[in-house]
N, C-alpha and C positions, 0 to 999 in steps of 0.2 A: 503494500501499500504505500504511495506516494505521500510525503508530508512536506509541508512548506511554511515558512514564516509568513505571518501576513499582518499588515498594521492597518489594512483597509478594510471597510465595512462592505460586506457583500449588497449587491442590489442598488448601490448608490445612496444606501440611507446614510443620514448623518447622525453621529453620535457623538459624545464627549470623547476627547483623546484619553488614552489609558496610560498609566505611568508605566507599565511594564510591556514588553513584548509579549504578543499572544500568539498561538499557533491554531492551525486548521487542518482540514482533511480534504483531499482531494477525493473525485469520484463521485459526489452527488450531484443531484441535478440542480440544486440550490443550496449555496451556503448562506444563512441569514443570521447574523449577529443582532441579538436583541439588547443588551447593554453591557456594563463592565461596572467595576466599583465605583466608577466617578458618575455614572449614570442611573444606577439602580437605587432604589430605596435603601437597601441594605448591602453592607460590603462584609467581605470575609476577611479583610484587613491582611491580603496576601501582597507582600512587597517584591517577591522574587519573579522572575521573569517566567511565562509558561514554557514548559520543555517536554522532551519525550525521556522516560527512563531509559538509562544506557543499557540496561541489561535486557530490557523489554520495551522493544521500539514501537509498541502500539499501545503504550501507557502513558497517559497525560499527566503531567504533575504541576503542581502550584496554578491551577486554574484561578484566573481573575475576571474572566468575562463568560457570558452566556452566549453559545452559538448553537444554532440548529443545522444538521446536515440531513437536507430533505431529498427522499427518494420518491419519486411520483408514482401513483398506480398505474397499472397498467391501463390504459384508457379503455380499451375492449371489455375489461371486467370491473371497473370501477363503481363501485355502489356508493360511494360517499364516506367510507370508513377511512379513519386516520388514526396514527400511534404515536405517542410520544415515548421513545426508547431511552431508558436511562441506564448507563453502563455500570457495571460493577466496580470494584477495586478497593472495598474494605475502608472507603471515605479517605483513603490515603493518595488514590491516583485514579483515573478513569482508563478502564480497560477498552478500548476502542476497537470495535469490530463492526463491519457492514453488511457481512453476509445474511443476518436476520433482516436487515432493512431491505436488502435487494429480494429476499424470499417474500416478504409480505408485501411489496410493491408488484411483484410477479402475479400475486393473488389478487391483484386490484385494491390493495389497502396501501394509502400514502404513508410513509414512515419516516420519522424525523428522530435521528439519533441526537441526542441533547448532550452539548457540552456544557456541564454545569460548575458551579464554583463550589469548590470542596469546602467543607466547613472549617477546615484550618483551626483545629482546637477549640471548638466552641461556637463559632459564628455560624450556627445552623439555620438561620433566618434567611442568609443569603441562597443556601441550597436550597430551601424549600421555594423560595421565591423564584427560582431559575425553574425549578420543577413544575411549579404551576403556571409560570409565564408561558411555558412550551405548549401547555395545554390550551390557553387561552389564546395563544397566537394561532395555532392549527386551526381554531374555531373562525378565524377571520379570513381562512385562505378558501373561500367559496370558488375562487377562480381556479381551484384544482381539484373542483368537484367534491370538495369535503362538505358533509352535512354535519353543522356544529353540534348536533346531537349524538353523532356517531364517533366521538374523538375519545379514545382509550389511552391507558398507560401500560408499558410493558417494561420488566425490569428484572434483572438478575443480580444475584448476591445483595451487596449493600444497595445496588439500584433497585431490586425487588423490595428491599425495606422502603426504599424512598417513593416507588410506586405506590405501595400499601399507605404510606405517610400521606400522600397526595389525595388517594382514595378517599381520606377520613377527613383531611384538613381543610379542603375546600368547603365552600358553604353549599348549602342544599341547594339545588338547582344548576349549580356549577361543577359539580363532581363529574370525574369521568365516566363514560358510559359503560366501561369494564376496565378489568386489569387483569394482565397476565404475568404471573410471578414465576420466575424460576430459580430454585433453591435460594429463596430470599432470606436474609437475616433479620427476620422478624422481630424475635424477642432480644432485647438489649440487657437484661439483667445479666450480672457476672457468670452466674451459672451455665448460661448458654452462649455469652459472647465473650470474647477476649477483651480484658480491661483497655489494652492500647487501642483497640479500634473504638471502644467507647469513648476514649478520651479525644480522639480525632473529631467526633461528632459533638460532644458534650462539653469538652475542655478538661484539663489535666485534674481538676478539683472537683468532679461531679459527685452528686451522691445517688444512694439507690433510688430515691424517689424519681430523679431526672431520668435514670434508665428505665424505670418502671413506666413513668409517662410516655417515654418516646417508644417504647414497645408498640408495634402497631395492632397486636391483639388485644391491647389495653384500650384502643381508640374507635374500635367497631360499634357502630349504630345501624339501627334498620335503614338508613339511607346510603351505607356503604354499598358501593357499586357492585355488581356481579363479578365474581373472581374464580381464576381457574390457576392451579399451582401446580407445578411440577418439580419433581426432586430426586433424588437417590437415598436409598436406605443407608448406604455406606458412606455418607458425605461425612468427611472428618473435618472439614472447616466450619460448615454450619449444620449442627446437630437436626435430624429429621424432625425432632419434637418443636423444633421452633415454628416449622410450617404446620405442624399439627394445632398447635396453640393458636394460630390465625383461622385455620379452619374451623376449629371447634367455636371460635367467638364468631365467626360468620354464620354457622348453623344456628347458633344460640340466639341471634336476631333475626333468623329467618331470611338471609341474604342468600340470593342463588350462588351456588359454589361448588367447585369441583376439585378433586385433588388426585393426581397422579403419581405413584411413589414406585420407581423401579428398584428393583434389589441391588444393582450394581451400577457403578459409573462414577462414584465419588461427586465432587464439588462441579458438576458438568453434566451436560445432557449430551456430549459429543457421541455416545453410543446408541443414542435414541432418537437422534433428529427428526428423521422420517415419521417416527411413530409420534412425537410430541406435536410435530407441524400439522399433521393430519389430524391429531386431537384438538388442535385450537381452531382449526377452520370447522370442523364439527360443532364446537361449542359454539363459536360465533354465529354459525348457522341455526343453531337450536335457539340461541337468545334471539334470532330474527335481525340480527346486525349486519351478517353478511350472508350472502348467498353463494353455493358452489358455482 
């Protein structure tokens, strides 16, 4: 995947200048920059330049701006569905991959990979602002055939936690239409999550109550959107019980939910790509959001 430094706002939109260099991704149909720390309501107080992790060239570090990499839906299959995709990375970096977005686009679903500002040890408001902003922005793109009532969220690992967080944090009437979660790091209490990961999200001196409150299973309400969850039972990064806790909460509140647990595969669905993708389309069809 080609990468390049950019200090330019895509589509000719004008925003305030950032104090840091920012990076972007080639290959999308559109790159849209929403804002940075100088123009957004919240800041993650990142002062370092955005860069790629040296040992993993597809992991972004030090993000200080929000950008969407949009892959347009196949026009022959477009039914108005769109998805904001939140990369994982333990809230310390963003694991950027575009194969999921390209697959969704081939199914007639507009997909936007979201470069969100990492919480940088406690500045989680900026992260949530970017995640919600991506959903709201996609709703404005009716020129792409997007139906504002059919915009959902998709996230893996920490990105799965973020997708669940957005599902519950947005106000009623603004919440995503659906959520697709891959091995999500739902529960943030120390029993289920490494303390270092929580520190990146909540700050180094966080307390148990903060970890409890940020656990998405404790956010669920009757207005949480329909959710489908995929994971492997031998995941040694995020225990499967984390997803089970979210599914149980969804079920308790009468939210439409489905969960698929594969016996092997670890913290990945690489061995189950065809199966889980088919299940996603079947589920969206069942919800009458997408048709085959």
